[in-house]
C-alpha positions as CSV (number, residue, x, y, z in Angstrom):
1,M,156.5,-62.4,80.3
2,S,156.0,-60.2,77.2
3,K,157.3,-56.5,77.3
4,A,153.9,-54.2,77.9
5,L,152.3,-52.8,74.6
6,I,152.9,-49.0,75.4
7,T,156.5,-47.1,75.0
8,E,157.8,-45.4,77.9
9,E,157.0,-41.5,75.4
10,E,154.0,-42.5,75.6
11,Y,153.5,-43.5,79.7
12,R,154.3,-40.6,79.9
13,R,152.4,-38.5,77.8
14,F,149.6,-41.2,79.1
15,E,150.7,-40.0,83.0
16,N,150.4,-36.4,82.0
17,I,146.7,-36.9,81.5
18,I,145.5,-38.9,84.4
19,F,147.9,-36.3,86.4
20,K,145.0,-34.0,85.5
21,V,142.2,-36.5,86.2
22,W,143.8,-37.1,89.7
23,R,143.9,-33.0,90.2
24,V,140.3,-32.8,89.4
25,Y,139.5,-35.9,92.1
26,E,141.9,-34.8,94.7
27,F,141.5,-31.1,94.4
28,G,138.4,-29.9,92.6
29,E,140.9,-28.5,90.7
30,N,139.8,-28.7,86.8
31,A,142.0,-27.6,84.3
32,F,139.8,-29.9,81.4
33,T,136.8,-28.6,79.1
34,Q,133.4,-29.4,79.5
35,A,134.5,-31.5,76.4
36,E,138.0,-32.6,77.8
37,T,136.2,-34.3,80.9
38,E,133.0,-35.5,78.9
39,H,135.3,-37.4,76.8
40,I,137.7,-38.8,80.0
41,N,134.9,-39.9,81.0
42,K,133.7,-41.8,77.9
43,V,137.3,-43.4,77.7
44,F,137.2,-44.8,81.1
45,D,133.9,-45.8,80.6
46,Q,135.4,-47.3,77.3
47,L,138.2,-48.3,79.1
48,N,135.8,-50.6,81.7
49,A,133.7,-52.2,79.3
50,E,136.8,-53.9,77.4
51,H,139.0,-53.8,79.7
52,P,138.2,-54.1,83.2
53,R,140.9,-55.1,85.1
54,E,143.0,-52.2,83.9
55,C,141.0,-50.2,84.2
56,K,139.8,-50.6,88.5
57,I,144.5,-51.1,88.3
58,I,144.7,-48.0,86.5
59,V,142.0,-46.0,89.3
60,R,143.4,-47.9,92.1
61,H,147.0,-46.9,91.2
62,H,146.5,-43.4,89.8
63,L,143.5,-41.4,91.6
64,K,143.3,-43.7,94.7
65,R,147.4,-43.8,95.5
66,V,147.4,-47.9,96.0
67,Y,150.3,-48.9,96.2
68,Y,150.7,-52.7,93.2
69,T,152.2,-54.4,95.4
70,T,149.1,-54.1,98.0
71,M,146.9,-55.4,94.5
72,A,149.5,-57.9,93.8
73,R,149.5,-59.4,96.9
74,E,144.8,-59.1,96.8
75,Q,145.2,-61.0,93.3
76,G,147.7,-63.4,94.0
77,V,150.6,-61.9,91.7
78,S,154.0,-61.0,91.3
79,E,153.7,-56.8,91.3
80,G,155.8,-57.2,87.7
81,Y,152.6,-58.6,86.0
82,I,150.1,-56.0,88.1
83,R,152.6,-53.3,86.7
84,K,152.7,-54.7,83.1
85,L,148.1,-54.3,83.4
86,A,149.4,-51.5,84.6
87,K,151.3,-50.2,81.2
88,N,148.6,-52.3,79.3
89,G,145.3,-50.6,80.4
90,A,148.0,-47.2,79.4
91,Y,148.1,-47.8,75.9
92,Y,144.7,-49.4,76.0
93,F,143.6,-45.6,77.6
94,L,145.8,-43.9,75.1
95,Q,143.8,-45.8,71.5
96,H,140.6,-44.7,73.2
97,Y,141.6,-41.2,73.7
98,D,143.5,-40.5,70.8
99,D,139.7,-42.4,69.0
100,K,137.9,-39.4,68.5
């Protein structure tokens, strides 16, 4: 299996953004401006259009707190493969996020 496309530093930045999104999703604590919220929604729309599997994994794991092992069992693949898809999804997310 090949390596994920994202570096650890980039993945940490992705996790920080998604943590803020999770706080909005879970608690309604909005740390974003209206423009940032619209941009993130657009990024998720683009990600879902281009990489729907990776997008679903990101949403389920980071926002809905579903374990990678659960998703792997549901899809009949290894947990490592799901983790790689999630990291690649983070890479694609950041590409769209940084491309304003």
